[in-house]
N, C-alpha and C positions, 0 to 999 in steps of 0.2 A: 825683582826686589828681594825675594827670599834668599836666592843664592848669594847675593851681595851681602846681606846681613849675616849669613852663615860665615862668609869669608872674613868679614870684619871681626866677628866674635872669635873665630879661630885664631886670627893673627894676634888679637889682644890677650886672649886667655889661655889658648892651648899651645901655640908655638913656643912660648917661653918655657913651658914645662918639659920640652924635649931637649936633650943634649945636642942633637943635630937632626935636621929635617931636610929631606931632599926636595928638589923642585917638583911642582905639579901635584903635591899631596892634596887630597880632598877629604874634608870632614863633613859628612851628611848628618844634619841634626846635631851639631857639635855640643849643644847645650846638655846633652845626655851622655857625653863621653867624659870619663874620669881618668885622669893621668896622675899617678902617684909615685913618688920616689925617683931615683936616678942611679945609673944612667939608662935612659931609654932613647934609642935612636931609630929614625925612620929613613929608609932609602927614598928614591924618587918615585913619584906617581903611586904612592900608597893611597888606598881608598879605605876609609874607616867610617862605618855607619853606626848610628845609635837611634833609639826610639824612646819616647817617654815611658812606655810600659815595658821596655826591653833595653836597659841601659848597658853600655859597654865600658869595660874597665881594663886599663893597662897599669900594672903595679910592679914596683920593685921593693921588696922588703928583705934586706940583707940578713942572712942567717948568722953571719959573723962579720966583723969589720973587714972591708976590702972585697967582699963578695957581693953578688947581686947585680945582674945586668940583663937588659932585654934589647935585642937587636931584631929589627923587622926589615927585610930586604925589599928591593925595588919591585914595583908593580903588584905587591901583595894586596889582597882584599880581605877586610875583616868586617863581618856582618853583625847586625844588632844582637846584643846579649852575650857576645864573646867576653870571656874573662881570662886574662893572662896574668899570673902571679909568679914572679921570679924571685927566689931567695938565693940562688947560686948563679945560674946563667941559662937563659933561653935564647937560642939563635933560630930565627925563622928566615928561610931563604927567599929567593926571588920567585915571583909569580905564584905564590902560595894562595890558596883560597880557604878561608875559615868561614864556614857557614854559621848560621845563627846558633847561639847558645853553646858554642864550643868552649870547653874549659881546659886550660893548660896550666899545670903547676909543677914546679921542680922540687917541691918539699911537701912533707906530710903536715907540717905546722904543729903537730903534737906528737910526743913520744908514745910508744905503746903503753908504758907504765907511768911515766911522768907526763901528765897532760896539762901542766901549768907552766913549767919553766923550759922544757925541752921543745925544740922545733922538730924533733924526730928525724927520720931519714930524709936525705936530700942528695940530688945528683943532677948535673946539667941535662938539658933537653936540646936536641938538634932536629929541626924539621927542614929537610933539604928542599932544593928548588922544585917548583911545579907540583907540590903536594896539594891534595884536595881533602880537607877534613869536612865531612858532611854534618848535617844537623845534629847537635847534641853530643858530639864526640868528646870524650874525656881523655887527656893525655897525661900520664903520670911521670914521676921522676925517673931520670936516667935513661929515657927512651930516645932512640934515633929512628926517624921515619925517612926512608930512602927516597931518592929523586923520583918524581912522576907518580908516586903511589897515591892510591885513593883509600880512605877509610870510611866504611859505611856508617849510616846514621845510627846514633845511639851506642856506638862501640866504645869500649874502654880499653885503651892501649897501655899495657904494662910491660911489654917486651918489644924489642926492636922489630920494625917492619922493613924488609929488604926493598931496594929500589924496584920500580916497575911492577908493583904488586897491587892487588885489590884485597883489602883485609876487612873483616867484619866480626862482630860478636863480642862477648864478654867472658873471658878476655879476648881481645881481637886476635885473629889468626888469618893467615893468607888463604883466600878462597879462590883466587884466580891470578893469572899473570898477564901483564901487558907486554906487547911486542916492542922492544926498544928500537927496532928498525923503523917503526911507523913514525911519522912526523907529528909531534905534539904541538898543537896551536895554543899558545898561551896569551896572557893579557899583554905582554910586551909586544907581541905581534900587532895587536890592535892599536896600541899606544905609541908605536914607533914614530909616527908623525903626531906628536902631542898637540901641536897647534890646531891641526885639522880635526883631530878627534874631539877636542873640547869645543871647537866651533860647531861641529855636527851635533854634539850633545845640547848646546845652547839652542840651536835651531829646533831640535826635536822637542825640547821643553817648551819653547815658544809656541810650536804647533799644537802641542797638547793642551796648552792653556788658552788657546783661541776660543773666544766666546764666554770665558769665565768672567763673572761679574760678582760684586759684593752682594747684590740682591740674590743672585743664583746660589751663592754659598750659604746665605742665611736661610733661604728656602730649603736647601738640602739638609741643613742642620735641624730645622724645626718642623718641616713639612715634607719629609723624605718620601720619594716615590720609588717604584720598582726600577726606574731608569737611572737613579742616582748611584 
C-alpha cells in the first residue's frame, strides 16, 4: 500500500516539477523531497530518497537571466539530506551515488564584500559518470570530479578531482588511485533488466512485511521490546 501511495503522490506533485523525467524513476518518501526552480531534468531509473528528519532538496536559482540548470543522469542515486543548488549549471552523470547529507552548489550566494545584492562567485560543476560522494561531502563552484572517482566522508571539494581517484580531506586531495583496467560494477548493471529488478524488490518487500500487523505496530510504538 505504501509504495502505491508514494507513486501516486510522486506523479501528482513531483513529476510536474521536472522539465523531463526518465522511465523507472523512484522517489522514496516523496513527501520530504523539495523541487524548486527550472530546468531540472532526470534520466531513467534515478532513485531519490528523503526522510522526515532529513529532507532532500533540488533547486535552481538562476544567478542571472538565462542561467541555472540541473541535470541528473541515468541510474543515479540521491540519499536523504542531499541538497543541490544550481545558479549556473550542475551536470551529474550516470550511475552517480550521492550519500546522505551531500551538498553541491555552484555559487557562493553572497559576495565577499557585498552580502546583500551580490551572488558572489559562481561557476559550473560537472560530476562525471560513476562517481561516489560519501556522507557529508561538500562540492563547491567550478569543480569537475572525474569518472569513477570516490570522495571520502566529510570532504570539501574546491578543486578538480581527476578520474579514477580516491580523494579525501579539507580541501579534498587525491589519496589513492583506482585501476581503470578493473571492471566497475554500477547500478545500471543491476537495473539492466528493470522489470525483473523491480519485481524482485517488490517480492523482497513483501517477504520483509510478512507477519506485520496493525496491533504489532502499535505495540512496537508504545510497548517497545528489545526485539523491535
